[in-house]
VEXNUPA-92459 format. One record per residue (C-alpha): x, y, z; residue in one letter. Coordinates in steps of 0.02 Angstrom, whole numbers, padded with zeros to 5 digits, always signed. Example, Ala and Ser with C-alpha at 12.3 -4.5 7.8 and 13.67 -1.06 7.14 Angstrom:
<sites>
+00615-00225+00390A+00684-00053+00357S
</sites>
This chain:
<sites>
+12709+16799-00898A+12772+16685-01035C+12677+16593-01169F+12768+16436-01229P+12649+16398-01372S+12584+16530-01491G+12537+16709-01460E+12494+16760-01283G+12330+16829-01220P+12288+17011-01192T+12314+17057-01008V+12227+17208-00930H+12275+17231-00748G+12213+17074-00660G+12110+17014-00808C+12165+16896-00945C+12066+16893-01108L+12099+16736-01210L+12055+16719-01394S+11964+16556-01356S+11864+16495-01206R+11965+16333-01204W+12141+16401-01220E+12260+16412-01073T+12392+16542-01034C+12553+16515-00939W+12625+16623-00800F+12806+16614-00750K+12818+16642-00562V+12988+16683-00485E+12988+16664-00295L+13110+16722-00163S+13072+16663+00014I+13137+16779+00152P+13274+16705+00263L+13175+16765+00414A+13043+16632+00377W+13157+16490+00432A+13060+16352+00520G+12894+16416+00452R+12768+16332+00335E+12768+16428+00171V+12629+16426+00040H+12612+16500-00133F+12434+16569-00142V+12345+16587-00309W+12164+16642-00322E+12078+16652-00489S+11907+16616-00564D+11992+16502-00692G+12059+16328-00659E+12247+16318-00646G+12391+16199-00619M+12561+16227-00540V+12712+16154-00631W+12881+16131-00547R+13035+16057-00628D+12933+16020-00785A+12806+15914-00691Q+12629+15955-00632P+12623+15965-00442V+12459+16047-00388Q+12288+16087-00460G+12215+16257-00421L+12030+16301-00415T+11940+16424-00304T+11776+16329-00322E+11863+16170-00266G+11944+16255-00115E+12120+16230-00183K+12204+16399-00188T+12379+16364-00124S+12532+16258-00158Y+12637+16207-00008I+12818+16254-00043L+12886+16189+00122T+12810+16128+00285R+12958+16193+00385S+13085+16300+00294L+13263+16241+00322T+13426+16325+00277E+13468+16188+00152S+13306+16211+00052E+13309+16327-00099P+13246+16500-00053H+13231+16555-00234S+13135+16451-00361L+13033+16463-00519T+12858+16394-00544L+12743+16396-00693Y+12555+16412-00678V+12445+16356-00822E+12282+16452-00811L+12122+16406-00903A+11980+16524-00947C+11848+16405-00881N+11799+16370-00702G+11763+16202-00621L+11593+16198-00707F+11638+16267-00877G+11609+16443-00941A+11421+16465-00946G+11353+16641-00963K+11242+16683-00815G+11204+16502-00771S+11303+16342-00753M+11206+16256-00893I+11198+16407-01008A+11302+16406-01169P+11483+16457-01143P+11512+16644-01137D+11614+16696-01291P+11670+16854-01201D+11720+16773-01037R+11873+16844-00951R+11974+16756-00820V+12031+16859-00671T+12186+16830-00565L+12139+16911-00400S+12284+16855-00290K+12462+16788-00311A+12557+16791-00146E+12693+16707-00046L+12629+16680+00131V+12669+16598+00297V+12536+16472+00346F+12494+16457+00531N+12456+16273+00554R+12409+16293+00738D+12273+16419+00698V+12207+16308+00558Y+12194+16155+00674E+12108+16259+00807L+11979+16321+00682L+11941+16144+00622V+11917+16089+00804D+11794+16231+00834L+11700+16196+00671E+11670+16014+00719I+11616+16060+00897L+11497+16196+00839L+11419+16080+00710D+11393+15948+00845M+11314+16078+00959A+11195+16138+00823Q+11150+15972+00740L+11141+15840+00876L+10986+15920+00949G+10934+15983+01120E+10882+15809+01176E+11061+15747+01156N+11182+15785+01297Q+11330+15775+01176R+11269+15933+01091S+11283+16027+01256F+11452+15950+01295Q+11515+16009+01126A+11441+16182+01154L+11517+16205+01327Y+11685+16139+01268T+11688+16265+01126A+11643+16401+01250N+11786+16348+01364Q+11906+16350+01215M+11858+16529+01177V+11888+16577+01359N+12058+16490+01365V+12121+16549+01196C+12205+16719+01177D+12219+16750+00990V+12370+16863+01019T+12462+16729+01119D+12498+16566+01024P+12556+16484+01185S+12372+16471+01237T+12324+16369+01084F+12379+16197+01147P+12269+16208+01302A+12118+16251+01193A+12156+16106+01077R+12171+15988+01224D+11992+16030+01273L+11932+15983+01099A+12037+15824+01098A+11953+15768+01259A+11783+15773+01173I+11844+15688+01014F+11928+15548+01112S+11766+15493+01200Q+11724+15332+01108R+11567+15258+01031N+11477+15100+01080G+11497+14942+00977E+11327+14959+00890S+11365+15129+00812Q+11346+15144+00623H+11510+15138+00526T+11539+15255+00380I+11665+15201+00248H+11742+15362+00182A+11826+15358+00011M+11903+15501-00084G+11821+15533-00251H+11828+15652-00397C+11695+15636-00528H+11756+15708-00693I+11635+15714-00838D+11730+15662-00994S+11635+15798-01086A+11492+15906-01027W+11505+16094-01005L+11680+16081-01080W+11753+15984-01228P+11848+15819-01222Y+12016+15908-01231E+11982+16011-01075E+11941+15850-00981T+12120+15792-01006I+12181+15944-00910R+12045+15922-00778K+12104+15744-00747C+12283+15802-00725A+12236+15946-00607R+12128+15834-00499S+12236+15679-00494W+12401+15767-00463V+12317+15849-00312T+12259+15680-00249V+12433+15605-00269V+12506+15753-00173H+12381+15724-00033L+12424+15539-00027M+12608+15578-00005E+12565+15666+00159H+12412+15563+00209N+12456+15379+00185P+12284+15327+00248E+12194+15417+00105L+12108+15306-00022T+12041+15371-00186F+11918+15287-00302A+11934+15372-00471C+11772+15414-00559S+11750+15498-00725Q+11625+15629-00669L+11718+15711-00531G+11625+15692-00365L+11655+15509-00323I+11837+15460-00307P+11806+15274-00316V+11769+15259-00499L+11893+15225-00637W+11866+15271-00815Q+11989+15185-00930A+11980+15322-01062Q+12035+15455-00939Q+12182+15350-00880F+12238+15328-01060Q+12231+15517-01085W+12338+15549-00931V+12458+15410-00982Q+12484+15495-01151S+12487+15677-01097W+12562+15668-00921Y+12675+15514-00913P+12763+15571-00754G+12598+15591-00661L+12537+15425-00729Y+12691+15337-00659A+12656+15410-00487R+12475+15352-00500I+12533+15175-00540Q+12640+15177-00382D+12490+15222-00275F+12384+15091-00362V+12514+14964-00309A+12503+15029-00130K+12314+15009-00129G+12275+15194-00110Q+12228+15241-00288F+12091+15114-00320I+12027+15066-00493P+11841+15030-00493V+11710+15046-00628G+11771+14925-00759G+11705+15016-00914T+11791+15121-01047W+11688+15274-00996V+11545+15303-00877E+11422+15270-01015M+11238+15308-01020D+11146+15167-00933G+10999+15157-01052N+11036+15197-01234L+11192+15098-01286P+11154+14929-01366S+11189+14767-01278G+11345+14740-01382E+11405+14916-01344S+11385+14886-01158M+11483+14724-01172V+11621+14820-01263R+11621+14954-01127Q+11663+14819-01000F+11780+14726-01117L+11885+14878-01160Q+11883+14943-00981G+11925+14780-00895Q+12060+14740-01023R+12141+14910-00994F+12142+14888-00804F+12213+14713-00819Q+12353+14771-00933E+12396+14929-00836Q+12364+14880-00656F+12367+14690-00655G+12186+14669-00600R+12008+14688-00661I+11877+14789-00569C+11760+14695-00452S+11643+14844-00427E+11543+14938-00559F+11525+15122-00513W+11406+15227-00618L+11353+15368-00503P+11285+15499-00622D+11195+15410-00764T+11011+15445-00798F+10941+15273-00756G+11000+15093-00767Y+10943+14957-00886S+10871+14796-00816A+11000+14703-00921Q+11150+14774-00826L+11155+14643-00687P+11177+14502-00813Q+11311+14600-00908L+11403+14640-00746M+11405+14459-00690R+11466+14405-00861G+11612+14528-00846C+11670+14474-00673G+11577+14606-00572I+11455+14567-00430Q+11446+14738-00346R+11367+14900-00402F+11365+15078-00335L+11268+15231-00390T+11171+15373-00309Q+11076+15449-00455K+10906+15381-00406L+10910+15501-00259S+10867+15631-00393W+10696+15551-00423N+10567+15689-00443L+10415+15587-00390V+10452+15431-00287N+10586+15404-00158S+10679+15243-00195F+10648+15125-00048P+10824+15057-00020H+11006+15106-00004H+11078+14930+00005T+10991+14788-00087F+11008+14652-00217F+10970+14708-00393W+10899+14572-00507E+10905+14583-00697G+10791+14510-00829I+10875+14339-00826D+10879+14323-00636G+11060+14380-00615S+11088+14476-00454Q+11218+14603-00398V+11241+14679-00225L+11197+14862-00245T+11234+15010-00133H+11174+15190-00142F+11273+15303-00023P+11136+15359+00100P+11202+15537+00098G+11134+15542-00082D+11290+15622-00153S+11459+15580-00226Y+11533+15748-00175G+11533+15756+00015M+11648+15874+00111H+11672+15780+00275G+11553+15889+00377R+11460+15834+00533V+11294+15871+00447E+11337+15749+00307E+11383+15610+00428M+11220+15629+00523L+11120+15632+00361K+11206+15471+00304T+11143+15381+00460V+10971+15461+00470K+10935+15440+00284N+10985+15256+00276N+10829+15158+00224K+10901+14990+00271D+10932+15018+00456K+10933+14855+00549G+10980+14757+00392R+11154+14831+00372V+11259+14944+00483N+11387+15007+00358H+11377+15133+00217S+11484+15228+00092A+11533+15411+00105F+11612+15482-00052L+11704+15644-00021F+11783+15768-00141G+11732+15901-00266F+11666+15829-00427G+11578+15837-00595D+11707+15963-00652G+11846+15880-00553G+11933+15945-00399G+11931+15797-00281G+11968+15787-00094P+12053+15921+00010T+12162+15917+00164Q+12024+16000+00267K+11902+15859+00223M+12026+15732+00288L+12062+15833+00445D+11877+15846+00486R+11853+15658+00471M+12005+15618+00577K+11918+15705+00722R+11760+15601+00693M+11842+15431+00674S+11768+15365+00838N+11683+15506+00933T+11534+15474+01046D+11374+15546+00973G+11432+15532+00793L+11442+15380+00678P+11611+15296+00662R+11707+15363+00513V+11846+15261+00438Q+11946+15290+00280I+11905+15134+00181S+11902+15053+00010T+11761+14991-00101P+11815+14811-00069D+11812+14834+00120Q+11638+14911+00112L+11562+14778-00001F+11647+14637+00094T+11562+14688+00256V+11396+14719+00165L+11406+14544+00093E+11426+14474+00270K+11271+14572+00326E+11167+14534+00170S+11054+14395+00236S+10909+14515+00272Q+10926+14626+00118L+10781+14654-00001C+10783+14623-00189T+10733+14747-00324W+10683+14665-00489V+10695+14757-00656G+10757+14925-00712E+10817+15065-00599L+10716+15202-00684F+10766+15382-00649L+10611+15490-00631E+10699+15640-00707L+10796+15686-00865H+10672+15595-00980N+10714+15719-01117G+10887+15644-01138T+10810+15499-01234Y+10773+15621-01376T+10887+15775-01360T+11012+15797-01504Q+10934+15685-01636A+11093+15677-01742Q+11191+15603-01598I+11058+15471-01570K+11056+15428-01755K+11246+15423-01763G+11255+15304-01616N+11130+15180-01689R+11207+15186-01863E+11385+15162-01800C+11334+15017-01689E+11262+14933-01844R+11415+14973-01951I+11537+14897-01826L+11427+14743-01809H+11426+14719-01998D+11614+14746-02014V+11649+14616-01881E+11530+14488-01956V+11600+14506-02130L+11782+14512-02071S+11756+14354-01967T+11682+14262-02115L+11825+14323-02224A+11955+14258-02101V+11867+14089-02095A+11871+14075-02284Q+12033+14163-02333D+12193+14126-02236S+12276+14278-02314V+12146+14402-02249F+12203+14496-02094Q+12067+14529-01967Y+12068+14720-01935P+12080+14705-01745A+12176+14866-01711S+12069+14969-01830Q+11910+14901-01752L+11972+14936-01577Q+12007+15117-01625R+11832+15137-01698L+11748+15050-01552W+11837+15164-01430R+11777+15317-01525L+11599+15251-01517L+11615+15204-01333L+11684+15377-01293L+11530+15456-01373N+11420+15347-01261Q+11477+15447-01110F+11325+15495-01006H+11324+15678-01056D+11364+15651-01240V+11246+15516-01303L+11103+15591-01199P+11137+15760-01281G+11161+15854-01117S+11321+15941-01170C+11379+16103-01251I+11381+16130-01440Q+11570+16104-01454L+11552+15929-01382V+11410+15890-01503V+11522+15944-01648E+11663+15832-01587D+11544+15685-01568A+11472+15706-01743L+11650+15710-01813Q+11687+15545-01725Y+11531+15467-01801Y+11585+15529-01973T+11754+15446-01949E+11674+15282-01895I+11562+15284-02048R+11709+15321-02165R+11831+15195-02093A+11693+15067-02065G+11640+15075-02247A+11819+15048-02302Q+11842+14897-02187L+11677+14825-02244Q+11728+14842-02426E+11894+14755-02392E+11806+14611-02305A+11678+14591-02445V+11814+14593-02577Q+11904+14452-02487S+11748+14354-02445L+11664+14364-02615C+11811+14392-02732R+11757+14261-02858D+11577+14319-02860L+11630+14498-02893L+11735+14455-03046Q+11644+14504-03208P+11614+14354-03320K+11597+14354-03508A+11420+14344-03577Q+11345+14344-03403S+11193+14445-03355T+11232+14592-03242Q+11199+14540-03063S+11201+14620-02891T+11280+14540-02738L+11170+14558-02584V+11236+14515-02410L+11135+14480-02252N+11230+14509-02090T+11084+14460-01977L+11060+14285-01904P+10895+14249-01992W+10845+14234-02174G+10765+14388-02253R+10655+14420-02404T+10650+14605-02444E+10636+14731-02585V+10802+14817-02615I+10855+14964-02720S+11003+14940-02838R+11083+15039-02981P+11022+14986-03152G+11121+14977-03317P+11084+15160-03352D+11131+15215-03176G+10951+15239-03121A+10890+15153-02963E+10791+14994-02993T+10699+14882-02870L+10723+14696-02842A+10645+14568-02727L+10779+14459-02650V+10789+14317-02525T+10954+14303-02430V+10993+14166-02303P+11053+14196-02126S+11230+14267-02123M+11238+14235-02309G+11226+14311-02482Y+11125+14302-02642A+11154+14357-02822L+11012+14457-02896V+11000+14448-03085Q+10829+14450-03168E+10693+14549-03080P+10583+14434-02980F+10396+14462-02991V+10312+14440-02822P+10161+14324-02808P+10060+14473-02744Q+10116+14644-02809P+10079+14804-02715V+09926+14898-02774T+09904+15084-02747V+09737+15171-02775R+09690+15353-02754K+09510+15384-02698Q+09397+15529-02744E+09414+15609-02572D+09604+15619-02591G+09641+15469-02482S+09753+15330-02545I+09746+15143-02513T+09891+15020-02528M+09886+14832-02517E+10012+14690-02539N+09913+14534-02496G+09972+14536-02315I+09918+14706-02252I+09803+14840-02320A+09816+15023-02271V+09717+15182-02300C+09790+15357-02282L+09698+15522-02289D+09761+15679-02375S+09852+15735-02217M+09953+15574-02211G+09854+15503-02066H+09841+15314-02061L+09653+15286-02046T+09656+15098-02073S+09785+14960-02054L+09721+14784-02082Q+09806+14617-02065L+09716+14530-02206L+09725+14351-02141D+09642+14402-01978S+09524+14528-02055G+09559+14635-01903R+09591+14823-01910S+09731+14893-01803S+09670+15074-01798V+09514+15112-01694P+09366+15188-01785D+09373+15377-01789G+09557+15384-01738C+09710+15439-01835Y+09875+15346-01827A+10035+15428-01889N+09970+15584-01802Q+10107+15712-01770F+10086+15815-01612A+10181+15964-01544L+10202+15997-01357F+10273+16141-01257D+10439+16093-01179D+10478+16211-01035V+10555+16111-00893P+10587+16175-00718L+10776+16192-00741Y+10874+16059-00838W+10829+16117-01013D+10921+15989-01121A+10888+15852-00994W+10707+15862-00942D+10532+15851-01008V+10403+15870-00870M+10239+15777-00855D+10142+15939-00876Y+10201+15950-01057H+10064+15823-01097L+09933+15956-01058E+09995+16065-01203T+09968+15940-01345R+09929+16020-01514K+09902+15907-01666P+10003+15960-01819V+09870+16011-01947T+09953+16134-02068T+09970+16046-02235L+10105+16107-02356L+10091+15970-02488K+09944+15849-02485P+09964+15663-02499L+10017+15606-02673E+10072+15443-02751V+10262+15428-02769A+10273+15247-02828L+10121+15167-02908A+10147+14987-02852G+10223+14824-02910G+10371+14787-02799L+10343+14947-02701R+10207+15072-02673G+10236+15238-02587S+10153+15404-02550V+10223+15571-02494R+10162+15729-02406F+10231+15882-02312S+10175+15974-02155L+10221+16134-02068Q+10270+16103-01888V+10259+16248-01766G+10309+16418-01832K+10462+16379-01937S+10489+16192-01957S+10440+16075-02098T+10409+15888-02102L+10414+15779-02257T+10365+15596-02249Q+10363+15453-02374E+10256+15303-02326I+10312+15141-02408I+10233+14970-02430L+10341+14834-02509D+10288+14670-02586A+10285+14522-02463T+10317+14643-02319C+10211+14630-02159P+10246+14809-02105Y+10228+14988-02164L+10380+15102-02170R+10382+15289-02133F+10533+15386-02196L+10524+15550-02102T+10631+15705-02125Q+10609+15857-02013V+10693+16025-02035E+10685+16076-01853W+10690+16260-01806K+10584+16264-01649E+10638+16310-01473A+10562+16235-01317H+10448+16121-01417K+10434+15932-01421F+10377+15836-01576L+10302+15662-01564K+10208+15544-01680V+10062+15443-01610E+09983+15278-01660F+09818+15235-01572P+09791+15047-01594V+09643+14931-01570Q+09731+14826-01437V+09696+14816-01252R+09835+14771-01131S+09890+14832-00961T+10073+14816-01013N+10176+14866-01164A+10338+14781-01212T+10497+14876-01253Y+10660+14814-01326E+10811+14838-01215I+10989+14768-01224Q+10982+14582-01270F+10801+14569-01216G+10640+14659-01179H+10549+14739-01034L+10366+14767-00993Q+10300+14930-00923R+10120+14973-00875P+10007+15066-00997T+09905+15137-00852H+09945+15268-00720W+09872+15181-00567N+10012+15232-00450T+10141+15368-00440S+10272+15240-00495W+10170+15213-00654D+10136+15393-00704W+10315+15445-00664A+10358+15341-00819R+10257+15453-00936F+10409+15459-01052E+10522+15306-01062V+10661+15237-01170W+10666+15091-01290A+10784+15029-01423H+10722+14971-01593K+10540+14929-01551W+10394+14941-01433L+10244+14826-01441D+10066+14821-01377L+09989+14648-01387S+09843+14547-01323E+09812+14362-01348H+09833+14322-01533G+09854+14499-01597F+09968+14648-01576G+10048+14801-01656V+10232+14849-01647A+10313+15018-01681L+10491+15004-01746L+10625+15137-01775N+10804+15151-01837D+10869+15299-01736C+10752+15347-01593K+10747+15305-01406Y+10611+15409-01322G+10440+15326-01320A+10281+15297-01222S+10129+15184-01221A+09981+15254-01125H+09821+15154-01132R+09809+15109-01318N+09920+15246-01393I+10097+15205-01447L+10202+15363-01459S+10377+15392-01528L+10472+15550-01480S+10555+15630-01630L
</sites>
């Protein structure tokens, strides 16, 4: 063994102990093929519980993974005298398997003591005739078992397999052709014209980060894609749609291509050749397979913009299909965004994971909130990692919920999530089923061919209006609060930088718009919106990487913002003699705002000011402005505190509960009598399996109000421009919560600044606001719009949405009156009957 970079690992017999779970070690393999093997097919066999890759002549040539059924590298298909009989290979071996390095369970934290074992390294002769015979028998036996006793083809397959066993003498290879002829006779009996057609496409879903860090994904891409390219060289019919997760080879993720381009330029050049041949097919159109719910509208536009631009530059075309097979639900705004980015076709399969309701279609039109429609297809096999088995083909036909409307469906084959991709055996199985009586037709196809025929058959398709809500993984709206906060903050920072930089360019011809810097920061943010990072369903190392990227966006964004402001407002920022000290206030939103701000005073202490700033404009604040109606704060004898600003009046008890919220003009109270708003509640969070992903409906039965007071309500600011109160609670056994409640002059809302030091396990903290409003629907902000969801649980479709997602607000309104709950960094929410709840 040799170790090109750094100190090598400790090797004990067949075990290799690395100093880090995510290091790789290199083995130098010197081979000498016996001369007696002339004319034979020779393989190098490597079996290990770690992922590996074979290198030859300084280029990657084959991925190796036992879990992905890739344990050999073909040295020659028929050894000739002119071929080298002695050669040197290198094998790069990782400590992780296809699904990371979890201890005891796939989704457990990585095992710090994990060892990787090399169990076999051999030079062998491969008997192709025996292999083909075994594949024939496998298909026949599956037909016999699965077609059913009422189907004569099952008996024909059974008797043919029996005849093959009788004819075949395993010690006499000359008997093999006669046995194979019997199988060929069955496989050559053709289907009728009405048989369902399956469009098979290679696929390899590779999560950009999940149970492994971003850096390991780069190696996973290389291992998987070099194997696909090798297969294509010997199977020119193979098509591969490249997906980021690893099970569906029809999805392209621009970020992963950029990684391979940078780290493996030779492989990338080979990929480009097969793209030109139409075998390696770019679909997807986004920078990463982002979460389908939580990114802002602008972020989703940038996902498409960066992805489509990359594909246009690298491959001379944009993607016409959007493939997002593994995201935890799909926003009702996506159809409009797709259409605006040149995409009219959509594929996923994730709704087959619904825990409560079975989605009623596999092929349909999906309509967004503005009426935009896209043709949508869910592979009826409900997977993006098929293996080409008879059972999977029959399931695809039987499971199809749009029989009679369409007669074609997708079949995505290849190992995925952790990479791997298609294998030769998968292709060989499907070749035998291409047009065999009793089975659906199976053709190697492309996404364009599938959707083209679906479009021709679309006249009878149904339409689904609104969001595609996944009835599972509701916990991902809340898991990893710092990631959620970082995403929202960085979206705002990049918006502000672009607004200010654009205004600076318009005013100052010398100012250079920071396009390249912004693209770098956007791509960092878009990368973190991958569907296992932003949802929080990833290992700690990935979380640490993501938080570092947010820190970089904040740092670089602040610098770019300062540069734009200096250019835009240079004259205003120049100190002038005998002028009163003033503060420049900028408004980057498209409506005028009057708000209380905090600014440093002459002595360095923070002072308050009331300022009005026009839309996309600025204002200079000099003398303090006295509001027409200052905030009054009064403490009552019972320890409660009231605050009023002429617009709203509130009353809070000593626990920080909001017992009254009145809109003074209407004289109407928003909190029902006897109820507490701003009520914190703790729930047990013990899901069936997916710990970081799920919160189950039964958690609602474990509600416990938070009642342990650490510091009672006290006045923090006594009024004027701002009044505020503060209190602290103990949450659970070890956590603390501190909250400041603020009412500003002229402000029609109450602010809650909440800080939680969270030390609980398997607990879920929410804050509840019962309101005196009756409506059967609540309204939630989504990307560039809003969506209504029921507040009742009349049907299973209603109660399956016991925990939903929203962006910056949710609202419960009736005619002429309503209450909205806003936030600056949360996504999980619910509105059941008259209670608005925010998941913290």
